[in-house]
C-alpha positions as CSV (number, residue, x, y, z in Angstrom):
1,M,-87.6,-83.1,-3.7
2,P,-85.1,-82.1,-6.4
3,Y,-86.2,-79.1,-8.3
4,Y,-84.7,-78.0,-11.6
5,E,-85.3,-75.3,-14.3
6,I,-84.8,-76.7,-17.7
7,H,-84.2,-74.9,-21.0
8,L,-85.2,-76.6,-24.2
9,D,-84.3,-76.4,-27.9
10,R,-87.0,-77.6,-30.2
11,E,-85.7,-76.1,-33.3
12,T,-82.6,-78.1,-33.7
13,S,-84.7,-81.3,-33.4
14,E,-87.1,-80.1,-36.0
15,R,-84.2,-79.4,-38.4
16,A,-82.7,-82.8,-37.7
17,G,-86.0,-84.4,-38.8
18,A,-87.1,-85.3,-35.3
19,G,-90.1,-83.0,-35.1
20,G,-92.1,-83.2,-31.9
21,T,-89.0,-83.7,-29.9
22,F,-86.5,-81.4,-28.2
23,Q,-82.9,-81.4,-26.8
24,V,-82.1,-80.0,-23.4
25,V,-79.9,-76.8,-23.6
26,S,-79.4,-76.5,-19.8
27,I,-80.6,-77.6,-16.4
28,E,-80.2,-75.4,-13.3
29,N,-80.8,-76.6,-9.8
30,E,-82.4,-74.7,-6.9
31,E,-79.2,-72.6,-6.4
32,G,-78.9,-71.7,-10.0
33,N,-76.0,-73.9,-10.8
34,D,-75.7,-75.6,-14.1
35,V,-76.0,-79.3,-13.6
36,T,-76.8,-80.2,-17.2
37,D,-73.8,-82.6,-17.8
38,D,-74.5,-84.3,-14.5
39,L,-78.0,-85.2,-15.4
40,V,-78.6,-85.7,-19.1
41,D,-77.0,-86.2,-22.5
42,V,-77.6,-82.9,-24.3
43,G,-77.4,-84.8,-27.7
44,T,-80.5,-86.8,-26.9
45,H,-83.8,-85.9,-28.5
46,Y,-86.6,-86.2,-25.9
47,A,-90.3,-86.7,-26.7
48,S,-91.6,-85.1,-23.4
49,L,-90.5,-83.5,-20.1
50,D,-91.5,-86.9,-18.5
51,K,-88.7,-88.6,-20.5
52,V,-86.2,-86.0,-19.1
53,R,-87.6,-86.5,-15.7
54,E,-87.1,-90.3,-16.1
55,A,-83.6,-89.8,-17.2
56,I,-82.8,-87.6,-14.2
57,S,-84.5,-90.0,-11.8
58,R,-82.3,-92.8,-12.9
59,K,-79.1,-90.8,-12.9
60,L,-79.9,-89.6,-9.2
61,G,-81.3,-92.9,-8.2
62,V,-84.6,-91.3,-6.7
63,P,-88.1,-92.0,-7.3
64,L,-89.6,-90.4,-10.5
65,D,-92.3,-88.5,-8.7
66,T,-89.8,-86.7,-6.6
67,V,-88.1,-85.0,-9.6
68,D,-89.7,-81.5,-10.3
69,L,-89.0,-79.7,-13.5
70,D,-90.1,-76.3,-14.8
71,E,-89.5,-75.4,-18.4
72,V,-88.2,-71.8,-18.7
């Protein structure tokens, strides 16, 4: 099961008028490697971690329920 630690930025979305959403600052895999650019578009405003999970699932071609994210 792919496991990632995800760092979020909620302030930029708020200032941009997209309150209640966030942008992904970085994603690290189990080994601590930054895999952000491989998995998501950092300019996208996401409404929930589930939406990020969906994007990663599509990118990796794996079932949604196998992607494990922890916000740090």
